[in-house]
VOGU-3710 file (C-alpha; in Angstrom, 3 decimals, decimal comma):
1> msgsaviash> -14,016/-14,200/-30,248  -11,734/-16,740/-31,760  -8,293/-18,005/-30,758  -6,940/-15,405/-33,915  -8,908/-12,075/-32,956  -7,106/-9,148/-31,669  -8,164/-8,445/-28,086  -5,892/-5,132/-27,530  -3,785/-3,073/-29,842  -1,338/-0,373/-29,567
11> lragrvqptr> -0,199/1,918/-32,447  3,441/0,998/-31,272  3,806/-1,433/-28,577  2,187/-4,417/-30,571  -0,738/-6,678/-30,517  -2,164/-9,333/-28,293  -4,037/-12,295/-28,912  -5,546/-14,630/-26,996  -4,447/-18,155/-27,733  -6,392/-21,003/-25,716
21> laariaeata> -8,190/-22,212/-22,780  -6,941/-25,390/-20,344  -7,245/-26,531/-17,000  -4,490/-28,651/-14,809  -6,374/-31,548/-13,602  -5,621/-34,948/-12,120  -7,240/-37,880/-10,358  -9,530/-36,318/-7,137  -8,219/-39,525/-5,226  -4,320/-39,307/-6,122
31> tresaanqer> -2,638/-37,460/-2,648  -1,702/-33,820/-2,696  1,566/-35,384/-2,722  1,389/-37,508/-5,845  -1,170/-35,190/-7,447  1,314/-33,146/-8,743  3,411/-35,902/-10,693  0,062/-36,801/-12,476  -1,386/-33,570/-13,169  -2,473/-33,098/-17,166
41> vvsaafasgv> -3,049/-30,090/-19,178  -6,247/-30,485/-21,154  -6,973/-27,839/-23,746  -9,000/-25,709/-26,606  -8,822/-23,115/-28,657  -9,672/-20,090/-27,025  -12,968/-18,816/-27,625  -16,149/-17,056/-25,954  -18,875/-18,828/-24,533  -18,818/-21,840/-22,643
51> srvgpiaitt> -15,538/-24,477/-23,894  -15,144/-28,192/-23,240  -11,701/-29,271/-22,084  -11,858/-32,869/-20,259  -14,738/-33,185/-17,768  -14,318/-28,987/-16,978  -16,675/-26,893/-18,582  -15,078/-23,423/-19,083  -17,238/-20,354/-19,776  -15,861/-17,068/-21,002
61> avdaadtrat> -16,706/-13,890/-21,699  -13,910/-10,589/-23,175  -14,492/-7,119/-22,590  -12,404/-5,876/-25,099  -11,723/-1,513/-25,646  -8,479/-0,379/-27,656  -5,698/-1,208/-25,706  -6,830/-3,179/-22,975  -8,458/-6,054/-22,336  -9,861/-8,242/-19,500
71> vqiglrnvgd> -11,072/-12,168/-19,688  -13,616/-13,218/-17,125  -13,318/-17,221/-16,319  -16,300/-19,898/-14,692  -15,235/-23,480/-14,466  -17,700/-25,973/-13,990  -17,282/-30,072/-13,968  -19,456/-31,525/-16,232  -17,614/-35,076/-15,782  -19,256/-37,794/-13,779
81> gpvalasaiv> -16,381/-37,935/-10,685  -14,913/-35,371/-8,394  -11,783/-33,701/-10,457  -8,667/-32,104/-8,711  -8,542/-28,683/-10,188  -4,956/-27,348/-10,016  -5,466/-24,049/-12,173  -7,587/-22,899/-15,128  -5,107/-21,272/-18,273  -5,789/-18,438/-20,159
91> gfrwlcperv> -3,006/-18,463/-22,836  -2,674/-15,496/-25,165  0,570/-14,345/-27,896  2,214/-10,990/-27,839  2,788/-9,550/-31,138  5,587/-7,177/-30,226  7,041/-4,885/-33,205  10,159/-5,229/-31,408  11,918/-7,812/-30,248  15,164/-6,682/-29,450
101> alrcfqngwq> 16,070/-5,711/-25,710  13,101/-7,343/-24,309  12,648/-7,525/-20,429  10,290/-8,792/-17,716  9,213/-7,522/-14,550  8,911/-10,645/-11,533  6,422/-9,825/-8,675  6,406/-12,438/-5,840  4,239/-14,407/-4,549  3,933/-12,603/-1,241
111> swsetrarel> 5,541/-9,585/0,877  8,821/-11,038/1,152  9,221/-12,845/-1,879  11,840/-11,384/-4,694  10,402/-9,143/-6,937  12,696/-8,372/-9,767  13,172/-7,393/-13,489  15,316/-9,283/-15,740  16,082/-10,164/-19,553  13,252/-12,390/-20,812
121> daegaspfps> 15,493/-14,447/-22,399  14,746/-17,920/-24,058  16,226/-19,914/-21,515  12,800/-19,317/-18,680  13,611/-18,838/-15,221  16,407/-21,142/-13,252  15,921/-24,367/-11,636  14,688/-23,647/-7,736  18,313/-25,581/-6,167  16,616/-26,259/-3,053
131> dpwlrgihha> 13,757/-28,565/-2,412  9,892/-27,709/-3,295  8,899/-27,199/0,124  11,184/-24,420/0,480  9,843/-23,015/-2,767  6,563/-23,243/-1,601  6,789/-20,666/0,993  8,173/-17,824/-2,196  5,695/-19,393/-5,030  2,278/-20,062/-5,281
141> vgapppdrag> 3,392/-23,487/-6,515  6,350/-25,537/-4,861  7,222/-27,910/-7,391  6,998/-26,320/-10,967  4,879/-28,042/-13,699  7,521/-29,568/-15,868  5,988/-28,140/-19,004  6,971/-24,623/-17,539  10,738/-25,580/-17,805  11,830/-22,239/-20,312
151> wheshlvtva> 9,263/-20,142/-19,579  9,926/-17,033/-17,156  7,296/-16,681/-14,098  5,901/-13,388/-11,729  2,943/-13,605/-9,672  -0,147/-11,818/-10,016  1,095/-9,624/-12,604  3,805/-8,637/-14,672  5,027/-6,456/-17,312  7,325/-7,370/-20,233
161> gvwptgatcc> 9,022/-4,751/-22,546  11,402/-2,827/-24,309  14,070/-1,228/-22,153  14,443/1,822/-21,578  11,739/2,335/-23,548  9,484/1,149/-26,074  6,418/-1,486/-26,327  5,382/-2,895/-22,988  2,653/-4,975/-22,232  1,096/-6,154/-18,965
171> vgvlerghaf> -0,788/-8,865/-18,068  -2,410/-9,747/-14,766  -5,101/-11,523/-12,467  -7,412/-8,878/-10,411  -7,436/-11,300/-7,608  -9,888/-11,075/-4,761  -9,485/-14,366/-3,209  -10,968/-16,806/-5,743  -7,401/-17,970/-7,050  -3,517/-17,233/-7,404
181> givylerapd> -2,437/-15,717/-10,294  0,840/-16,568/-11,762  1,600/-15,397/-15,125  4,419/-17,222/-17,669  6,108/-15,808/-19,872  8,170/-17,380/-22,862  9,993/-15,914/-25,820  9,433/-17,607/-29,316  10,161/-16,780/-32,923  6,122/-15,691/-33,235
191> gvhievelrv> 6,397/-13,382/-30,821  5,905/-13,149/-26,914  4,086/-16,501/-25,516  1,912/-15,410/-21,955  -0,185/-17,689/-20,276  -1,765/-16,777/-17,073  -2,593/-19,945/-14,718  -5,429/-19,350/-12,414  -4,497/-21,166/-9,524  -7,066/-22,957/-7,611
201> davlepgmgl> -6,066/-26,300/-5,795  -9,474/-27,704/-5,408  -12,084/-30,514/-5,331  -14,459/-30,098/-7,908  -17,636/-32,455/-7,729  -19,709/-32,938/-10,685  -21,614/-29,877/-11,127  -19,271/-28,134/-8,916  -18,318/-24,555/-10,455  -16,136/-21,750/-9,686
211> eldpvrvelg> -15,749/-17,636/-10,979  -12,668/-17,282/-11,176  -10,788/-13,603/-10,599  -10,505/-11,968/-14,276  -7,481/-11,494/-16,299  -6,260/-8,303/-17,656  -4,276/-7,482/-20,322  -2,479/-3,838/-21,066  0,238/-2,690/-23,667  1,620/0,701/-23,801
221> edptqlletf> 5,055/2,088/-23,299  5,349/2,902/-19,752  6,170/-0,441/-17,698  5,488/1,776/-14,411  2,579/3,259/-15,482  0,814/-0,008/-16,842  1,394/-1,181/-13,602  -0,337/1,936/-11,862  -2,925/2,108/-13,907  -3,477/-1,851/-13,281
231> aevhgrlaaa> -3,386/-1,831/-9,439  -5,844/1,577/-9,693  -8,448/-0,620/-11,844  -7,956/-3,923/-9,651  -7,657/-1,932/-5,856  -11,572/-0,419/-7,265  -12,592/-3,739/-7,899  -11,471/-5,160/-4,540  -12,692/-2,075/-2,560  -9,159/-1,920/-1,860
241> rasapfasgw> -8,585/0,175/1,715  -6,038/2,656/0,081  -6,980/6,213/2,285  -5,712/5,291/5,726  -4,304/8,264/7,445  -0,305/7,997/7,221  1,192/5,343/9,691  4,617/6,434/11,547  5,564/4,698/15,198  8,425/2,351/17,054
251> cswyhffhdv> 8,874/-1,230/16,628  10,761/-3,398/18,905  12,046/-5,623/16,478  15,677/-4,888/14,564  16,723/-4,225/18,545  15,403/-6,586/20,874  14,163/-9,127/18,322  12,845/-12,413/20,743  14,561/-11,146/24,081  12,252/-7,751/24,114
261> teedivrnle> 11,108/-7,250/27,556  8,241/-5,131/29,001  11,148/-3,087/30,524  12,499/-1,717/27,554  9,055/-1,219/26,018  8,141/0,986/29,033  11,896/2,763/28,481  10,835/3,408/24,935  7,699/4,601/25,416  9,138/7,366/27,987
271> alvavrdeip> 11,874/8,063/25,458  9,187/8,357/22,606  7,340/11,188/25,053  10,805/12,406/25,593  11,987/12,950/21,716  7,896/13,715/20,613  8,830/16,865/19,030  11,832/15,693/17,154  10,293/12,048/16,116  6,555/12,519/16,003
281> veilqiddgw> 5,626/9,083/15,768  1,712/7,678/16,461  2,115/3,991/17,015  4,434/1,697/19,828  4,400/-1,354/18,330  5,598/-4,929/20,283  7,037/-7,312/17,976  7,333/-10,955/18,415  8,950/-12,046/21,775  6,346/-11,248/24,186
291> qravgdwlht> 3,986/-14,587/23,703  4,021/-17,199/25,793  3,751/-19,893/22,774  2,916/-19,114/19,059  -0,467/-19,861/19,120  -1,802/-18,380/22,805  -2,186/-14,998/21,411  -3,940/-13,715/24,536  -1,023/-15,215/27,219  2,661/-13,378/27,854
301> narfprglap> 5,581/-14,616/28,921  7,500/-13,897/32,018  9,508/-11,010/30,311  5,872/-9,397/30,478  4,494/-9,797/33,535  1,731/-7,675/33,632  0,541/-8,809/30,735  -0,884/-6,702/27,595  -4,065/-4,873/28,778  -2,024/-2,662/31,339
311> laeevraagf> 0,644/-1,973/28,733  -1,631/-1,293/26,113  -3,482/0,830/28,374  -0,359/2,600/29,403  1,148/3,190/26,308  -2,514/5,207/25,136  -2,199/7,163/28,072  1,221/8,405/26,733  -0,503/9,249/23,809  0,200/6,929/21,219
321> vpgiwtapfc> -1,610/3,722/19,487  -0,602/0,590/20,954  0,333/-1,896/18,544  1,060/-6,085/18,663  2,591/-8,462/16,453  0,938/-11,806/16,067  1,573/-14,586/13,288  -3,047/-15,268/13,720  -2,417/-18,757/11,538  0,955/-20,090/13,061
331> vvsesrifae> 0,784/-22,739/15,930  3,904/-24,826/17,705  3,670/-27,828/19,546  4,256/-25,671/23,184  0,495/-23,660/22,682  -2,363/-24,694/24,276  -4,020/-24,442/21,340  -1,980/-27,432/19,522  -2,940/-29,716/22,416  -6,524/-28,638/22,846
341> rkawllqgsd> -7,614/-28,101/18,612  -4,779/-30,423/16,766  -8,071/-31,090/14,187  -7,960/-27,200/13,345  -4,316/-27,745/11,611  -3,955/-27,573/7,910  -2,594/-30,949/7,111  0,087/-33,450/5,159  0,418/-37,086/4,233  1,473/-37,861/8,391
351> gpyrallhpq> -0,071/-35,525/10,466  -0,381/-31,784/10,826  1,421/-30,064/7,812  5,376/-28,638/8,961  4,105/-24,692/7,481  7,509/-23,239/8,336  10,688/-23,909/10,535  11,765/-21,273/13,096  14,274/-22,070/15,857  12,867/-19,515/18,352
361> wsadasvfsl> 9,320/-20,663/18,504  9,585/-24,277/19,133  12,333/-26,799/20,614  11,928/-29,133/17,563  11,509/-25,517/15,231  8,717/-26,798/13,971  5,715/-24,419/12,810  1,906/-25,557/11,632  -0,859/-23,730/10,302  -4,285/-23,086/11,310
371> dpsrpevavh> -6,901/-24,006/8,717  -9,727/-21,380/8,276  -11,429/-23,221/5,878  -13,118/-24,664/9,389  -15,992/-22,386/10,681  -14,996/-22,574/13,940  -11,724/-21,349/12,841  -13,062/-18,201/11,979  -14,952/-17,679/15,323  -11,417/-17,846/16,794
381> leqlfrtlve> -9,669/-15,278/14,687  -12,399/-13,090/15,126  -12,328/-13,602/18,752  -8,565/-13,235/19,711  -8,851/-9,922/16,940  -11,928/-8,792/18,786  -10,033/-8,965/21,962  -6,629/-7,264/21,208  -8,856/-4,506/20,278  -10,889/-4,461/23,412
391> wgfgylkldf> -7,707/-4,705/25,233  -6,666/-1,756/23,589  -4,241/-2,086/20,482  -5,416/-0,410/17,412  -2,819/-1,277/15,234  -2,183/-5,062/14,169  0,787/-6,694/12,483  -0,288/-10,283/11,064  2,554/-12,038/10,211  3,532/-15,314/8,038
401> lyaaalqara> 0,020/-14,957/6,501  0,948/-16,989/3,829  1,166/-20,076/5,972  -2,717/-20,466/5,772  -2,322/-20,663/1,539  0,434/-23,415/1,253  -0,412/-26,679/-0,764  -1,776/-28,172/2,505  -4,805/-30,312/2,839  -7,717/-28,627/4,454
411> hdpalpratr> -10,607/-29,572/6,178  -12,661/-28,312/2,966  -11,235/-29,570/-0,422  -13,557/-27,324/-2,634  -11,945/-24,347/-1,602  -9,262/-22,600/-3,667  -6,040/-21,571/-1,750  -6,718/-18,175/-1,874  -9,997/-18,266/-0,789  -9,179/-20,090/2,296
421> lrlgleairr> -7,242/-17,301/3,313  -9,314/-14,696/2,447  -11,567/-15,947/4,741  -9,146/-16,129/7,479  -7,931/-12,598/6,897  -11,938/-11,383/6,791  -12,325/-12,912/10,258  -9,450/-11,037/11,367  -11,072/-7,923/10,338  -14,395/-8,922/11,715
431> gageealllg> -13,270/-9,042/15,250  -10,595/-6,137/14,640  -13,777/-4,366/13,398  -13,146/-1,332/10,644  -10,951/1,143/12,363  -8,579/-1,204/13,581  -5,645/-0,344/11,172  -4,166/-3,841/10,186  -0,375/-4,553/8,407  0,080/-7,906/6,562
441> cgcplgpavg> 3,332/-9,553/6,469  4,539/-12,307/4,856  1,433/-12,532/3,057  0,053/-13,195/-0,701  -0,195/-9,883/-1,874  -3,957/-10,179/-4,088  -6,035/-11,867/-1,806  -5,571/-8,834/1,079  -6,840/-6,716/-0,982  -9,584/-4,926/0,655
451> vvdamrigpd> -8,760/-6,007/3,842  -5,797/-4,753/4,931  -5,328/-0,968/5,394  -1,210/-1,317/4,888  1,073/-4,374/3,310  5,189/-5,245/3,744  6,225/-5,251/0,622  9,557/-6,777/0,936  11,651/-8,700/2,705  12,609/-7,857/6,325
461> vapewspdrq> 14,921/-5,088/6,774  18,507/-5,507/9,076  20,952/-4,223/10,720  23,219/-5,950/8,473  23,257/-4,558/4,066  23,085/-8,262/3,045  22,219/-11,684/4,124  24,480/-13,131/7,228  23,394/-16,459/5,863  23,250/-18,272/2,288
471> ipgieetlpa> 20,202/-20,069/1,759  20,124/-21,378/-2,266  17,279/-20,251/-3,729  15,888/-17,773/-1,316  19,129/-15,470/-0,985  17,072/-12,392/-1,798  14,491/-12,964/0,501  16,636/-13,092/3,719  16,386/-10,273/6,511  19,096/-7,760/4,861
481> arsairstla> 19,081/-3,931/4,305  19,660/-4,341/0,330  17,216/-6,444/0,036  14,139/-4,425/1,875  15,624/-1,278/-0,610  15,316/-3,427/-3,699  11,861/-4,235/-2,953  10,689/-0,483/-1,681  11,375/0,599/-5,254  9,993/-2,331/-7,072
491> rtwmhrrywi> 7,044/-2,354/-5,847  6,141/1,570/-5,170  3,401/1,112/-7,704  0,742/-0,680/-4,853  1,216/2,660/-2,821  -2,465/3,939/-1,831  -3,301/1,592/-4,627  -3,833/-1,501/-2,824  -3,209/0,063/0,538  0,018/2,038/2,529
501> ndpdclvard> 3,039/0,209/1,640  5,369/-0,728/4,285  8,933/-0,698/3,662  9,676/-1,723/6,633  11,556/0,020/9,691  14,604/2,240/9,316  17,742/1,258/11,600  19,157/4,373/12,347  21,482/3,376/15,517  25,283/2,361/15,245
511> salgetevsa> 25,138/-1,272/13,790  26,899/-3,685/11,157  25,080/-0,911/8,705  27,470/1,957/7,830  26,745/5,680/7,408  26,431/5,579/3,905  24,165/2,189/3,999  21,599/3,629/6,536  21,345/7,014/4,655  19,932/4,685/1,574
521> lsaaigasgg> 17,970/2,834/4,274  16,247/6,534/4,835  15,554/7,942/1,591  14,604/4,992/0,365  11,821/4,735/2,911  11,078/8,840/2,774  11,371/8,862/-0,811  8,631/5,524/-1,109  5,543/7,664/0,905  5,434/4,806/2,753
531> sfflsddlah> 4,558/3,927/6,851  7,422/4,718/9,142  8,664/2,817/11,285  11,623/3,621/13,627  13,249/0,344/15,255  16,154/1,415/17,613  16,533/1,762/21,112  16,086/5,763/21,446  17,364/6,287/24,946  21,256/5,599/22,984
541> lspgrrvlag> 20,400/6,507/19,869  22,683/9,557/18,809  21,007/13,507/18,407  22,583/12,869/14,562  20,950/9,933/13,867  17,327/11,306/15,896  17,608/13,901/13,521  18,248/11,552/10,285  14,912/9,615/11,669  13,199/13,191/11,942
551> etlemasavd> 13,529/14,089/8,562  13,063/10,712/6,997  9,721/10,346/8,928  8,909/14,359/7,203  9,922/13,438/4,030  7,836/10,041/3,654  4,773/12,030/4,989  5,008/14,672/2,798  5,399/12,481/0,124  2,611/10,864/1,393
561> rlglpgrart> 0,274/13,609/1,462  0,639/14,284/-2,400  -2,344/12,500/-3,024  -3,952/9,810/-3,934  -2,910/7,061/-5,446  0,750/7,252/-4,523  2,783/9,970/-6,514  6,101/8,185/-5,784  7,410/6,301/-9,259  10,494/4,226/-9,734
571> tdllatpapt> 11,675/5,379/-12,950  13,507/2,789/-14,193  11,546/0,003/-13,119  12,916/-2,624/-16,098  17,341/-1,974/-14,938  19,396/-4,419/-14,166  20,471/-5,687/-11,600  17,882/-3,218/-9,583  16,131/-0,067/-10,073  18,068/3,053/-9,122
581> tivatntaga> 15,707/5,556/-9,063  12,321/6,984/-7,219  10,387/10,027/-7,782  8,032/11,850/-6,137  6,351/14,796/-8,196  4,029/17,417/-7,895  3,652/20,736/-9,896  5,954/22,618/-8,318  8,887/20,222/-8,447  10,069/16,872/-7,690
591> tavllnlgda> 12,218/15,337/-5,002  14,121/12,357/-6,381  16,320/10,321/-4,739  19,300/8,033/-6,424  20,921/5,154/-4,733  23,718/2,783/-6,188  23,052/-0,254/-4,546  25,712/-2,385/-5,881  29,408/-3,001/-4,760  31,591/-1,093/-7,049
601> arcvrpptdw> 30,766/2,958/-7,996  28,714/3,668/-10,989  26,803/6,702/-12,499  23,155/6,891/-11,998  21,511/9,093/-14,354  17,370/8,313/-14,099  15,314/9,129/-17,485  13,297/12,642/-16,868  11,416/14,624/-18,253  12,058/17,877/-16,568
611> egagdalsld> 13,240/20,829/-19,411  15,940/22,062/-17,717  17,666/19,384/-15,719  20,309/18,514/-17,682  23,025/16,702/-15,796  22,043/17,685/-12,369  20,097/14,613/-12,332  23,885/12,493/-13,571  25,395/11,047/-10,412  28,780/9,128/-9,998
621> lgpresavlr> 27,876/7,385/-6,215  29,987/5,280/-4,755  29,092/1,910/-3,115  25,801/1,374/-2,066  25,607/5,385/-1,571  22,045/7,075/-2,288  21,361/11,489/-3,012  18,418/13,397/-2,436  17,909/15,848/-4,881  15,172/18,463/-4,806
631> ldrevslavf> 14,078/19,694/-8,555  12,489/23,358/-8,525  10,657/24,101/-11,414  9,973/28,218/-12,336  6,575/28,830/-10,976  4,984/32,177/-11,296  1,917/31,098/-10,078  0,631/28,610/-7,124  -3,153/27,965/-5,911  -4,225/27,303/-2,212
641> cdfdgtfsvq> -7,598/26,562/-2,005  -9,454/25,431/1,303  -11,658/22,066/1,311  -14,176/22,639/3,648  -17,395/24,416/2,149  -14,941/25,529/-0,953  -13,505/22,054/-2,930  -16,795/20,595/-1,514  -20,524/21,837/-1,421  -21,057/20,781/2,201
651> dvgstlahrh> -18,518/21,590/5,336  -17,852/18,221/6,640  -16,700/18,948/9,982  -19,103/21,740/10,667  -21,651/19,533/9,509  -20,719/15,879/11,664  -20,264/18,527/14,516  -23,977/19,664/14,334  -25,556/16,098/13,885  -23,282/14,474/16,459
661> agelqprawa> -22,001/16,344/19,556  -25,469/17,749/20,402  -25,418/20,463/22,802  -21,693/20,618/23,539  -21,061/22,376/19,647  -23,421/25,392/20,254  -21,798/25,970/23,869  -18,444/25,784/22,539  -19,359/27,804/19,592  -20,429/30,873/21,967
671> ryergeitaw> -17,162/30,735/23,832  -15,058/30,624/20,510  -17,292/33,846/19,443  -16,566/35,457/22,347  -13,078/34,823/22,356  -12,678/32,263/25,356  -11,535/29,444/23,519  -9,298/28,969/20,132  -10,693/27,619/16,877  -8,541/24,391/17,465
681> eynmevldgl> -9,600/23,842/21,167  -12,862/24,354/19,886  -12,539/21,142/17,746  -11,084/19,585/20,872  -13,950/19,995/22,746  -16,460/19,566/20,414  -14,230/16,720/18,312  -11,932/15,178/20,310  -13,288/12,322/22,125  -16,210/12,380/20,092
691> llpryeverf> -17,931/8,665/19,409  -18,265/8,437/16,189  -17,424/5,313/14,391  -15,514/5,085/11,467  -18,456/2,973/9,598  -20,906/6,271/10,441  -18,099/9,047/9,145  -18,226/6,807/5,854  -21,904/6,578/5,474  -21,562/10,444/5,603
701> letidldpga> -18,774/10,871/3,453  -19,959/9,173/0,431  -22,764/12,202/0,561  -20,170/14,776/0,413  -20,399/15,860/-3,124  -17,436/18,487/-4,857  -17,911/21,550/-5,885  -18,829/21,609/-9,420  -15,459/23,265/-10,528  -13,184/21,267/-8,522
711> rdlvswceer> -12,114/18,717/-10,991  -11,478/20,738/-14,105  -9,351/23,225/-11,349  -7,101/20,748/-9,919  -6,708/19,362/-13,819  -5,922/22,667/-15,165  -3,515/23,588/-12,789  -1,779/20,210/-13,260  -2,070/20,898/-17,082  -0,028/24,338/-16,492
721> gipfrvlsdg> 2,262/23,334/-14,329  0,677/25,287/-11,226  0,794/24,309/-8,045  -2,294/23,221/-6,228  -2,651/22,248/-2,846  -5,563/21,741/-0,481  -4,971/23,588/3,083  -7,845/22,165/5,285  -8,466/22,584/9,332  -10,117/19,248/8,716
731> fdanlnrlqe> -8,423/15,973/9,178  -6,499/13,754/6,809  -8,364/10,673/7,062  -11,486/12,233/5,842  -9,408/14,060/2,596  -7,790/10,609/1,981  -11,487/8,950/1,464  -12,908/11,249/-0,095  -10,271/11,401/-2,610  -10,824/7,957/-2,937
741> lhgvsfeyda> -14,680/7,872/-2,991  -14,589/10,968/-6,060  -11,161/9,445/-7,393  -9,859/12,850/-8,006  -5,890/13,802/-6,357  -4,552/16,248/-4,493  -1,816/17,477/-2,227  -3,080/18,761/0,849  -2,086/19,662/4,347  -4,445/18,839/7,217
751> nalrydrgrw> -5,222/17,879/10,748  -4,687/14,320/11,926  -7,739/12,076/12,822  -7,504/9,162/14,570  -10,232/6,527/16,074  -9,859/5,235/19,539  -12,424/2,520/20,037  -14,976/4,395/17,787  -13,407/7,626/19,137  -12,256/10,191/17,879
761> rlrpgypdps> -8,626/11,407/19,137  -7,113/14,411/17,121  -3,900/16,327/16,425  -2,779/19,608/14,842  -1,653/19,684/11,906  0,539/22,908/10,905  -0,558/25,178/14,051  1,380/28,846/14,783  1,245/30,042/17,877  2,482/33,395/16,052
771> cgcgtgvckr> -0,377/33,812/14,218  -4,282/34,877/15,552  -6,700/32,079/13,729  -5,669/29,891/16,163  -6,119/26,945/13,999  -4,772/23,423/13,829  -3,440/24,442/10,219  -2,775/28,010/10,083  -2,952/28,690/6,416  -1,059/32,017/6,748
781> grieafrter> 2,147/30,042/7,843  1,806/27,555/4,993  1,193/30,250/2,585  4,204/32,196/3,903  6,793/28,793/3,878  6,186/28,406/0,015  6,393/31,917/-0,587  9,731/31,678/1,104  10,673/28,986/-1,288  9,400/30,725/-4,664
791> pgatlvhvgn> 9,642/34,407/-3,314  8,449/35,531/-7,366  5,669/33,579/-7,762  2,100/35,127/-7,242  -0,057/33,002/-4,147  -3,680/32,640/-4,483  -6,127/31,452/-1,665  -9,382/30,612/-2,369  -11,734/29,410/0,758  -15,122/30,404/2,136
801> grvsdlcgal> -15,117/30,635/6,218  -14,019/33,734/8,302  -12,570/31,063/10,548  -10,123/29,139/9,181  -9,435/31,126/5,600  -9,381/34,701/6,948  -5,224/34,798/7,548  -4,620/32,916/4,270  -6,398/35,333/2,322  -4,578/37,966/3,941
811> aadiafakds> -1,532/36,298/3,146  -2,488/35,644/-0,417  -1,436/37,700/-3,044  -5,078/37,040/-4,785  -7,788/36,341/-2,654  -10,655/34,482/-3,833  -13,542/34,600/-1,321  -17,521/33,757/-0,385  -19,655/33,293/1,863  -18,437/34,182/6,092
821> lavelearrh> -15,018/34,856/4,715  -16,495/37,125/1,451  -18,374/39,588/4,466  -15,273/39,285/6,673  -13,041/40,660/3,638  -15,444/43,339/2,846  -15,787/44,539/6,604  -12,095/45,398/7,000  -12,155/47,241/3,004  -9,534/44,206/1,838
831> rfewfetlrd> -9,770/43,185/-1,774  -10,591/40,106/-3,313  -12,155/38,397/-5,716  -15,847/37,372/-5,512  -16,460/33,772/-6,802  -19,828/31,698/-6,584  -18,119/28,078/-7,460  -14,715/27,010/-8,343  -15,343/27,179/-12,285  -15,651/31,165/-11,292
841> vmarlseles> -11,951/30,992/-9,775  -10,578/29,070/-12,968  -11,654/31,491/-15,543  -10,037/34,294/-13,460  -6,904/32,499/-13,149  -7,155/32,025/-17,434  -7,234/35,414/-17,705  -4,345/36,269/-15,519  -2,235/33,707/-17,234  -3,224/35,195/-20,333
851> gavltear> -2,158/39,147/-19,116  -4,907/40,669/-17,525  -4,532/42,131/-13,924  -6,411/40,584/-11,270  -7,848/42,730/-8,046  -4,457/41,598/-5,605  -5,016/41,414/-2,127  -1,797/42,773/-1,310
//
């Protein structure tokens, strides 16, 4: 394939042509500080196969299919001496049929980096007003190459398009820790020039080669949809950990900051117990301020006299998951590891490289970074996190992770910087094990996909609306509620495709944030469906703000349960100066959050395809105001479906109990049959505390088959706007993973499953003591709650088991039944529709839709 070929085309979005291949290189003998000034670009016309650019042979393979294409790149040093390879470059030309109102999305390098849309003008990005060292904290390259003047820059991925609607092009790198992808865009007379730099920053000896991450191009008309598709493809390729259960908790940072004490933690633990019904969070996370010195993560300071292990045990005994903050790559001169293992640090021109400045951590503010390219550093990290997990910490916040990926001199110069970071993260995961929930923060995004379970996707929030200080070039990366909200909207497309999005904490107390600003933060967090953490001294939180916290938690959890991948969408991603709207949609309706983050009143009206919405979504919002709207569709039919043995062929929970609970299972079942215990009490006796590690459950879930009609029934309902929801007395963690494994998305209600040192810990989802079912999820209660909202709709229940499905079948207007549920309904002479597979259900529902009369169960 030559440079004149077309690798992607779209009827309304134009065509993409590959233009060139290049390498950015320097002499291997140059110091890192001078190499940037000596870099030169050697290039050739784009061609499939092997191309020679200076001493580098580039192997290229193109997989093109209609509107999209993937380019795979491999490199080899075929010269006589070592080469300092900065990056490989793949160039494209987007022949866009519309050249007006073009805008582009700029994704930041790491969690806190500014992420925004802007006009795709001819001037390109403005020069950075501070020094390259500071720029390098938020960009993959501290000093941009001089030949990139006039170009716009995005990390990992970008979309460019006609705003508000029109031709759109998405280009990105499916990063897996082999390189950092930087996408450059330049507006030109012959189209939009796009160049992807796969940033390596490694020394290749003669004969040495690298396989780099694929570059993906796709054309379309919806920027959010293109980013969602990109993330889904990327997530599958990188084995993203996107199915962890919803995360909720309390964090010490935004009230106590560095001054936190053990007494503060214990007092708020007691408060969490007291407000458990109002704010039912699961995690208590101790943030920065507990450590003796940054780098010595197993030793506490005088404010935590008992140490970490006893405190974690106290948190566990109260029924919460202990969480701990670390900055695992960071080291200060006051630490023991600095004194004893200085050789383990990344190096600069005159000693350890200064990764960041932090006056609260060190007398001279200097902070250094471990070098994960050293095998002994990987061993250290693995042992450290194994110990923390053994002490009881199941939630691990990993902060300032970018430090390991900075442009410093590493022990192994042949390792790309992204690989160095990935090795460090993988060592942490090995030590922590598969069950611990890892949250990345201050982290370059691509290399973490497949390692972390959750990721901070914006700057720190703060008890202030805007930054309390101004640092030229990084104003929007500094802690502030407004900046956190902006990034939450800009990165909604990552949720449940890469990980659980972490929009950072709700600061609900009275502070410098006014009531409208707290409401805006609450609305953005809730509508995003990402994790929910509260960060106030709970004993002093007013009743009204406790209610707000509980409502935010419920909203975020409900949006998250709409299905995998995430269903929340930012509808005006390319808007200026910032997006204004998140819409979380299901077939019954949508929850829309409208935001005005500016300091002047404005009319906010998101684009919508909802019939009959009219002006309902057009609101005049005052400065920093928000509105939460519920858009209800007219519903005449809704389907509620059991999972175990109905949506899936096998009964997940029952099979695991039979295989792993030993003699406990038949004894507990006999007690249930005699009426001595309820169905939920049976679960607690058999499964709560069961020693069944996640990896064993994972192997089992990979064997689960869906009913032959499961996908078709979900699609049939979606196409017709018929609400479909799984009601399961099983567990959220399993349902999330099965959605991921089978590529099918559904809304659900279920019980909660968490892991504690290899043992199951259970919590009921929606019990109803007034119902005789005695289950963790009362299906009658869930159906009747829907009926209250939609009194005229015909409600259908589909199930197979008399234990958990009976009350739902009795509550529905139409019941489909098989197996023991059919036997029980027949014995009760209660009318139902028999089915063998969900295809039978779909066929009968089609008859109902066409006007036929089905047997009613009421």
